[in-house]
C-alpha positions as CSV (number, residue, x, y, z in Angstrom):
1,X,8.3,-23.7,9.4
2,X,5.6,-22.8,11.8
3,X,2.3,-21.5,10.4
4,X,2.4,-18.5,12.8
5,X,5.8,-17.3,11.4
6,X,4.5,-17.7,7.8
7,X,1.4,-15.6,8.6
8,X,3.5,-13.0,10.4
9,X,5.8,-12.7,7.5
10,X,2.9,-12.3,5.0
11,X,1.3,-9.8,7.3
12,X,4.5,-7.7,7.6
13,X,5.2,-8.0,3.9
14,X,1.7,-6.9,3.1
15,X,2.1,-3.8,5.3
16,X,5.2,-2.8,3.4
17,X,3.7,-3.4,0.0
18,X,0.3,-1.8,0.8
19,X,1.4,1.3,2.6
20,X,4.8,1.9,1.0
21,X,3.5,3.7,-2.1
22,X,1.7,6.2,0.1
23,X,5.0,7.5,1.4
24,X,6.0,8.5,-2.2
25,X,3.3,11.1,-2.1
26,X,5.4,13.1,0.4
27,X,8.1,13.4,-2.2
28,X,6.0,13.7,-5.4
29,X,3.3,15.9,-3.9
30,X,5.5,19.0,-3.5
31,X,6.9,18.4,-7.0
32,X,3.3,18.4,-8.5
33,X,2.6,21.6,-6.6
34,X,5.4,23.3,-8.4
35,X,4.2,22.0,-11.8
36,X,0.4,21.8,-11.6
37,X,0.1,20.6,-15.2
38,X,1.0,17.2,-14.0
39,X,-1.6,17.1,-11.2
40,X,-4.2,15.2,-13.2
41,X,-1.7,12.5,-14.1
42,X,-0.5,12.2,-10.5
43,X,-4.1,12.0,-9.2
44,X,-4.9,9.2,-11.7
45,X,-1.8,7.2,-10.7
46,X,-2.8,7.5,-7.1
47,X,-6.3,6.1,-7.8
48,X,-4.9,3.3,-10.0
49,X,-2.4,2.4,-7.3
50,X,-5.1,2.3,-4.7
51,X,-7.3,0.1,-6.8
52,X,-4.6,-2.3,-8.0
53,X,-2.3,-2.6,-5.0
54,X,-3.4,-0.9,-1.8
55,X,-6.9,-2.2,-1.5
56,X,-6.3,-5.9,-2.3
57,X,-3.2,-6.1,-0.1
58,X,-4.9,-4.4,2.7
59,X,-7.7,-7.0,2.6
60,X,-5.1,-9.7,2.7
61,X,-3.5,-8.0,5.7
62,X,-6.9,-8.2,7.5
63,X,-7.2,-11.9,6.7
64,X,-3.6,-12.7,7.9
65,X,-4.2,-10.5,11.0
66,X,-7.3,-12.5,11.9
67,X,-5.5,-15.7,11.2
68,X,-2.7,-14.6,13.5
69,X,-5.1,-14.0,16.3
70,X,-6.9,-17.3,15.8
């Protein structure tokens, strides 16, 4: 398989993995607004998700994006 296709696949997969959890906040956010006692837990899960998933995968997307350009 061509290296370009592999990098393109990894780049697209990274976009789905990195930014997919952010769309869950559109569903969970209004639920937390109705029950504010869970707001602290929700905020902590968002921070943990950002540190564990979003940031590393976003960096890998930058690397694969530059590799695609080169």
